[in-house]
N, C-alpha and C positions, 0 to 999 in steps of 0.2 A: 557412631557417636565417638567423639574423641575423649582423651583422658580428662581434660579440663572440664568438659561438659558433664562427664560422668561424676566427677568429684563435686562439682557445684550442685548437681541434682541430688547426690547422696546427702549433702548437708541440708539442702532444702527439705528433703523428705524427713530427716531426723528432726528438724525444727517443727515439722508438721505433726509428728508423733513424739514430741519431747517427753511425754509421760513415761515412755519406756526407760528413760534414765532414772526416774523415781522408782520404778519397779525394780531395776537392778540394785539401786541403793537399799531398798527395803529388803531385798534378798540377802544383802550383806549383813544387815542388822539382825535378820531372823537367824542366819547362820551363826552369828556370834552369840545370840541369846540361846540358841539350841546347844551350842558347845558348853555354855555355862550350866544349862539345865540338865543335859543328858550325860555330861562328863564331869564337870566340876562339882556339882552338888552331890551326886552319888559317891564320888571319891572322898569328899569331906565327911559325909555321913559314915563311910566305911572306916575312916581314920578315928572318928569319935566313938563309934560303937565298939570297935575291936581294940581301942586304946593302942594304936600303932605308934611306936616311938619313931618320930621323924628324924631324930639324930642318928640312928643306926641304919636308916634305910639307904639303899644304894640306887643308882640310876637304873640298874637292871630290874630291881624290885618295882620301881615306879613304872617302868615300861610294861611289866607284866600286869600291873594293876590297871593301866590305861588301855591295854591291848583290846580287850573285848568291847568296852563301851566306845572306844575310839573307832573301831571297825564299824559298829552299828551307826555311829554318828556320821562318819564319812560316806557310808553307803546312802544314808538318807540325804545328805547334802548333795551328793552327785545326782541322785534321782530328782531332787528338787531343782537343781541347776539345769538339768536337761529339760524339765518341764517349763521353766521360765524362759530358757533360751529358745525352745520351740515356739512358745507364744510370741516372743519378740521377733524372731525371723518371719513368723507367719504374718504378723501385722505389717512388717516391712514389705513382704511380698504382695500382700493385698493392697497396700498403699501405692506400690508401683503400678499395679494393674488398674487401680481406680484412683485417678488424680484428685478427686474430690472427697476421698474417704477421710473420715475423722476418727480419732482414737476413741475407743470405749472399752471398758473392762469386759463387757460381754464378748466383744470381738477378740480380746486377748485370751480369755479363757476358752473360747471356741477354737482358736488356732492352736493353743497349747494342748487341748484335748485331741485335736486332729493329728498333730505332729508328734505327740509324745512317743508312741510306740515306733513309728518310722525313724524318729531321731535317736531313740535308744538303740535300735538295731544298727543304725548308721554309725553311731559313735563306737559301738562294739566292734563293728567290722573294721573301722579305722584303727582302733586299738590293737586288733589282731594283726593288722598289716604292720604297724609300728613295732610290735613285739617280734614279728618275723624278720623285719629289717634289722633290728638290734641283734637278733640271734645270728644272722648272716655276717654282720659286721664283727661280732664277737669271734666268730670262726676265722674271718679274715685277719683280724688283729692278732689272734693267737698264732696263725701261720706266719705273719710278719715277725712276731717276737721270736718264734722258733728259728726262722731264717737268719735273723740278725744275730742270735746267740751262736748259731753254727758258724757264721762268717766271722764273728768276733774272735773265735778260737783260732782262726787262720790269720786274719788281718784286722786290727782294731780300726785303722783309718777307713778301710772299705766298709766296715760295720757301721761306723758313724755316718758315712755318706748314705748307705742304704736305709739306716734308721730315719734320717731326716727326709729322705726322698719319699719313702713309703708312708711316713707320717703325714706329709703334706698332701700326697695323693689321696689318702684315706679321708683326711679332713675335708678337702675340697669336694670329693665325691659324696661324703656324708652330708655336707652342707647343701649341696645341690639337690640331693635326693630328699632331704628333709624339707626344703622349701618347695620342692615339687609336690610332695605329699600334702603339705599344708595348703597349697594353691588348689590342688584337686579336691581337698576336703571342703574348702569354702565354696568353690564353684559347685561341688556336689551337693552342698547344702542348698544352694540356690536352685539347682535342678529338682531336688527333693521337695522344696517348698513351693515352687512355681508350677512344676509339671505334676507333682503328686504321684510319682512313681516309686518303685522299691529302692532300697538302699544300694544293692549291688548294681542295679541298672543306673542309678544316679551317679555312682562313682565311674561307671563305664562311660556314660554320656559326658561327664565332666572331663575325663581323660581325652576322649575324642574331640571335645570342644577346644581344649587347650592345644592339642596337636594341630587342629585345623586353624586355630587362631592364636598364634604365639603372643600376640599383643596383650591378650588377657593375662598371661603369666607375667609379663613385664609390668603391667598395671598393678598386679598383686605385689610384686617386689617393691615398687615405688611406695605403695601404701604401707607395706610391712616395715620398710626402712623409715618412713616418716613416723610411724607409731613408736618404733624403738627410739628414735631421736627425741620425740616429745617426752617419752617416759624417762629417758636419761636426763633431760633438762629439768624435769620436775624433781627427780631425785637429787640432782645437783643443787637446786634452789632450796630444798628442804634440809640439806646437810648442815648449814649454819645453826639451825635450831638445836642440834645435838651438842653444840659447843657451849650453849648457855646452861648453867647448872640446874636451876629449878624452873625458871619461867619457860625455858626452852621446851620442856616436856609438855607444859600446858599449851603453849602456842603451837606446838607441832600437831596436836590433835585436830584443830580446825583446818590446818594446812593439809594434813593427810586426807581429811574428808573432802576438801575442795579438789585435791589432786585426783582422788578416786572418781569423783563425779565427772571431772573433765576427761579423764582417761576413758571412762565409760561412754561419754558422749562421742569422743573420737572413735572408739571401737565400733559403736553402732553406726557412725557415719561411714566407716570403712566397709562394714557389711552392706550398708545401703548402696554404696558406690559399686561394689562388686555385683550386687543383685541387679542394679540399674544397667550396668554395662552388659551383663549377660542377657538381660531381657531385651535390650535395644538391639543387640547384635545377633541374637539367636531366635527369640520368640517373636518380637515385633520389629521386623526389619523395615527400613525405609524403602518405599517402592522405587524401583528404578524407572526413570522416565526415558522411554525409548524415543529416538528421533522420528519425527513424523515425516512420512514420505508424501510428496505432492501427488494429489489425485487429479486425474483428468476430468475436466468439466463435462457433464452429460451431453451438452450441445456439441462439444468438440468431438466426442466419441461418435455421436450420431452422424456428424458431417463427414468424419473420416470413413465410417462404414458405408455411407452412400457413395462416397467418391471411389471406394474400391469396387463397389458393385456396378457402377455406371461410369466407365472410363470415357474420357473426352474423345469424340470421333474426329479424325483429321478432315480438314476442309478440302 
């Protein structure tokens, strides 16, 4: 399957299960209401009951007050997001396997329940990998700073050159590694969803798949770049609303809502495209038609056999 066919199939699949966009929108509203209920209201009650003077309070005091409820809230939001994301990718995976499948809430909750724990362990494993990569780059960055500081005491021109050189090398290497981890993560999600194997095995299979088929990595780069470009255009189009004093804030709310819906739709289409490409190239490969070899006719074989057994006698 080519890139264009995969992208078209991804958008067709999302159009078939468009209810996932509404679910993502509902998750955003629930998260906002949850922040107001679990963080905003308890904080307001604490201010009223304890008669806290807001004029003498500092940012540090506000941070201390918000620390505990915010941690509980963000933990709940992350758990809820993983649950919803698992249900969404599960429905997409089932829709790829079954072309006539239609969306239903029963199917969504069944897939969310099936993939919640595997997706939780998978995201935890990816987070540990990102933390390890950040730690290694911190050590490398510290070594570069120490080297540049030492050279700067000897020659400032050479120190400037080394600083720019190592900075560019680290940025390029970090960007490549970051995009590689993201591509392995999204293909690992496809493996986890479609094959139903463990998180570590999914990452390993995704890494081997990208190494075996580099076209999959370039497809992800194209889709990632397209999503960044679309997001930039939406932000750029919404900037004029900030210049209007009063009406701009009112008009920006429906625009932000429409932008979020559109970005969610594009994000789901990208996931469906990646899943479709992986499924078509790894799970359900097109059969290779071998060239047919001409077979000898039975009568010809019989005549050739009789001719070899009874040679013609000379006259």
